[in-house]
N, C-alpha and C positions, 0 to 999 in steps of 0.2 A: 503494498499499499503506500501512498505518499503522502506525506506530510507538510505542509506550506507553510515556513515562515518566514514572514515578509518576503522579500523580492527570490528568496532560495527555497528550492525544495529538495527533501530529505527522503531518501529511498529508504525504505525497510522492508524486507521477506521474512515471512514465517517458516524460515530454512534453519536446521541444526544446521551449525558448523564444524566439520570433521576435519581434523588435520591426521594425517599419514605420512609417515615415514617408511619409505621402500629405498630396497640396493638398488642402487643406480649401477649398472653395468655396462654402460655405454662405453664402445672403445673411439676414440680419438684418431684419427688417421693424420699425421704430421702431412705437410706437403713441401717441406724443404728439403727433400732427399732429393739429390740428381746420381744418377746414374752417370759417372765419366767414362766408363770402359767403352772403347770403340770396337765396333762390331763392324767390318766390311770386307765384303767381297765383291768387288766391280762389275764381276759379271753377273751374278746371283742377284746383286742391287738395283741394277737396271733393268733387267729382267721382272723382278719383282714389282717394282716401280709401275711397268708398263701395265701388267696384270691386274695391279691396283688402281688403275686409272690414272695416274699421275701423269701431267702432260709438262712441256718444258717450260709453260708460261708459270704452271701451278709450282713448279720447282724456283723459279727465276724471279717471280713475284710477291710469292705469297710464303713458303719453306725457308726460303733464305733469310727474308726479313725477320720472319720469327725466330728462326734459329740464331742469328745475328745480332738481334736488338732487341729480343724479346718483348716484341708487342706485334698487335697485328697490323700488315699492311694499309695503308691509307689511300683507300680510294675517292672518286667523284661521287656525289651523293645520289642515291638510287642505283638501277642495275640497266641498264640500256644495251645490253646484249641481246644478239638474236633468241629466242626461247628455245630451249633443247629440243621440244618436240618437231620445230622444223626444220632441225639440223640435219646435213647430210653426215654429222662424223656419230662416234658413237659417245655419249653420256654417261656418266655415274646417275644413280638415281637423285640425289640431292640436288641436280640441278634442275629436275623438272619442278622445283618449288623453287619460286624465288619471289621477294619483296620488291615491287614494282616503283617503289618511292622510298624516300628516307622520311621515318616520322621523326621531327626531333621535339625533343621535350626542353623547357626552361623553367628550372634548373635542370641538367644532365640528371639522368635517372639511371645510377649502377649501384650495385654494391661495395664500391670503395667510397661515393660520395654520400651513400644513400642507405650506410648498414645497417640505421637502427630499424628500418623497415623492408631491406633487401639483402639477399641473401643467396650464393651461389652454392651453398650446404646440401647435402644428398645424404642419405641413409642407406644403408643394406641390412637386410636381415626379415625376420618376420615381423609386421606391423599387428600390433593389438587393435582394439578398439579405441579411438582418440576420446571417448566420451568414459573411460575408466581409469584410475591411475592404479599400472600394476609393475608388478618387479618385472614379469616378460615384456610388457611393454617399453622397458627402460633398458632392454638386452638387445640393442644395436650396436652396428658400426656406422660411426659419423665422419662423412668427408666434407672435406673445405671445399673442395671442387669437384667439378662432375669428370675432370679430365686428369688421367693418372697417368704415370709412368711406369716404366718396368719395374724398379724397385719399390714403389708403392704397391703395386700389383703383388710381389712377394711378400709385401709387411701383411697385407690382406688376406693373402693364402695361411702367414702362418697363424692368424685367427681361427683356423680351424683345429689348433691342438688346444687339449682340452683344458689343459693349464692356461690358456691365452684366449678363451672365451669361447672355446668348443662349438664353431659355428661351421655348420655342416656344409662342403663347398664342391661344386662339382664344375669340371670344363668339358664343354661339349664343341667339338669341331663342327664348323658349318659348311665346311669342304666335301665336293663328292668326285667321282668316276666322270673325268670331262667325255669319257667314250660315251657315257648314257645319251650323249647329244642333247638339243633343246629342250625336250621333254623332260630330262632326268631331274633340272631344278623342281619340279613338281612333286616327286616322290621323295627329293631330298627334305623338301620344306614338312613333309608330311611325317618324316620320319623324325626330323629333329623335334617338331612339336611333341610327337607323340613320347619322344626320349627325355624331356626337359617336364612333361607332365608326371611321367614314372619317377623321375629323380626328386621333385617336390613332396610327390607324394609320399616319398622315403625318408622325408623329412631334411632333404636340402634346401640350406637357406639363403646360399649364394650361388649364382648360375652366373658361369662365364660362356659366351658366344664366343669363339676363338676361328679365324680363318688363317692363323697360324701354319706357317708351310715348314718341315725342319730342314729342308734340303731341296737342291735342282729338279731331282727324282719326282719329287711330291707337286713342284710347280709344273712341272711336266704332264704329270698325268691327271691332277686333279683340278677343278676350280672351285668357286665359292658362291654359297648364298648372299648376295650384296647384303652388306649388314644391316640397311635400313629396312630390307626387305625381311630379314631374317627376324630383329628385334620387334618389327610391327607386329610378325605372323605369332612370335611365341606369347608378346601381350596377348593378345585379343585371344589366343588359346587356352589362357591361362584365366584371363576372364569367364573363359565359356564353361570352364571345368570350375567355375570359384576358388582359384586356387592363387589368384594374381598378389594378395597380401600377405602371400606366404613365404614369400623370396624375393630375392632382390636380383636386378641384370645386371651384368655389366659387359661391353663388348669390347672385344680385342682384334684390333683390326690395323692393317696398312691401307687401310682404304677410306681414312677420315683424317684430313688436314689444316681446314680450317674451320673457324668458327663457326660457320655456316653448317657444316658439318657435324659437329657437336651440337649445336641447337637440335637440328632435323632427330639426331638420336635419341637425345632427349625427350624432346617431344612425342618420339615415336615409341617410348617406354623402357629404355635405358636408365 
């Protein structure tokens, strides 16, 4: 009910106040870890870049800038490139989703300048109801950024150890035999979704969808489900099965190198 006293209103409710203390078992992943080890085989690297959709423009204008100056390449406002659907060249799926103009806010809104109301933080693990405060709901892995490097991935994998969180994890390959032809991707997607559902029902809390190839032979004999399509298919299959809140999805891929790609993967369920 409301009590009005002069120009102020005092709000009171007939609700008992309960205070509970819970054992917070949230694990926080540091993002200031850098793997400085160099892994380079010129022939394999070039072939892999080609299969993952990297072009000379991507390497020279985007990756070079990000690797050299730790920031995104600055472009003109908007995107005036021809639409991918009308192009005569092959495009990665991300290119079919483009913003046609630049929306400017004043003041700028981003997690750096507006940290009180904005965050890039994400979580992995089983999500409990937001309407209840439980110890199970606090048992999650908290990420400060949706973009992970190889060392951070190893740290996440270490959380599977019983004395370090005990988060059940599984890495599932999105690669399939190239000899199966164009129709092979349909069966590969069905098999992928079935495998993920089975793993989640067995208690897996973190799923890694990976198109990593161990060597040149695997690159030659297999191809992969585009990560945007893979994560979207898995995301919706888990929703249909009522299991989406029981696990977190990570995409391990060489086919994502710009902020647009990362944003698309997050938007599709990663």
